[in-house]
N, C-alpha and C positions, 0 to 999 in steps of 0.2 A: 504494500500500500504506500501511498505518497506520504513521505515524512520529511520534515524540515527541522533541523536541530541547530539552534543558535548557541554560540559560546563567545567568550571574550569580554563580557561585561565585568564591571567591578566599580570600586571606589577610586576616584582620581581627583587630584587637585585642579583648580581652575588653571587653564593654560596647558594642561597635560594632554596626553594622547592615549587612545585605545584603538585596537583593531578587533572588530567583530567578525565572526565567521558564521556561515550558514551552510551546513552540509546537507545536501539533498539526496534522497533515495526514493525508489519506487517509480521514477520517471526519468526521461532523458533530459538532463538539465540544459544541454546545448540548444534545445529546440524552443526554449521558453524565455521570454522577458522576465526578469527578476526585479524585485523591489524591496526596499526597506521602509518600514513605517515605525513610528514611535508613539507612545502614549504616556503623558505625564499624569501625575495624580490629579484627579478631578477634571481632567481634560479629555477632549475627543482624541481618538487615534488620528494621527496626521502623517501625510506622505513625507518621506525624507529624500529618497533617491531611487532611481530605476536605471536599468542597464539593458541594452538590446542583446539579442542572442550572440552577435559577433563582437560585442563591446564597442561598436562604432558610435552608438548614441547613448549618451548618459544625461539624465535629467536630475536636477536637484531643487529642493525647496530653497527659497530665497534665504531663509534663516541659516542655512548650512553651506551655501555656495562659498567656495574659496577655502573652506575648512575641512570638509568631508570629501572623501573620494570613494566611489563604488567601483568594484572590479570583480572579475570572475575568472575561475580556472575550470573550464568545462571538463578537462581531463580528470580533475579531482572532484567534480560535482560540487563545487564550493563557490559561494559568493561571499565577498568581503565588503566591509565598510571601515575604511580608515578614517578615524576621527581625530583631528588635530585642533589645537587652540580651544579646548573644551571650555564651556561656560556653565555656570549653575543652571541656566535655562535649558541646557541639553539633558538634564536629569530626566530619565524616563525609562520605561521598558521598551526595548527595541525588538521589532518583529521582522522576520523574513516573510515575504509574501510572493506567491505565484499568481499573478492576475488571471491568467487564462484558466487555471484550475481552481481559483478562489480558495486557496489553501494557505493557512498560516502556520508558522512555527509557534513554539511555546513561549518564546520571548527570552530576553536576557536583560537584566537590570544594569543600567548605567547611572551612577551617582557622581555628580561633580560637586565637590564641597571641600572647603579648607578645614 
C-alpha cells in the first residue's frame, strides 16, 4: 500500500537548518509530483513547496522562498526539504503529500525556538 514516512524534524534555534526526508513506498515515486505542507498549532494546513517529476519545476510558498529548497532522488524514492534560516514562525508539523493520490504522511515536528 502507499506509504509516506517523514523524518528529520526536531528542535532548532532561530537561524538554524534542518533537512526533512520523505521516503515513499507502494508506488513509483518518479511518476508523481510531490509536495510538502505544514500545519502550525491552531492553524490550517498550508502549502510549503512542490516539485515536478523530473525536478525541473519547483514551487514555493512566499513565506519560505529563498530559505527552503525541495529536491528529490527518484532512485531512492525520497523527497527532501532543506530548510535554512529557520524562524519561530516555521514551527509546525511538516507533511509529505502526493497530490494525485491524495495521500499524506504522518508528519514530522519542527520546532524553532531559542
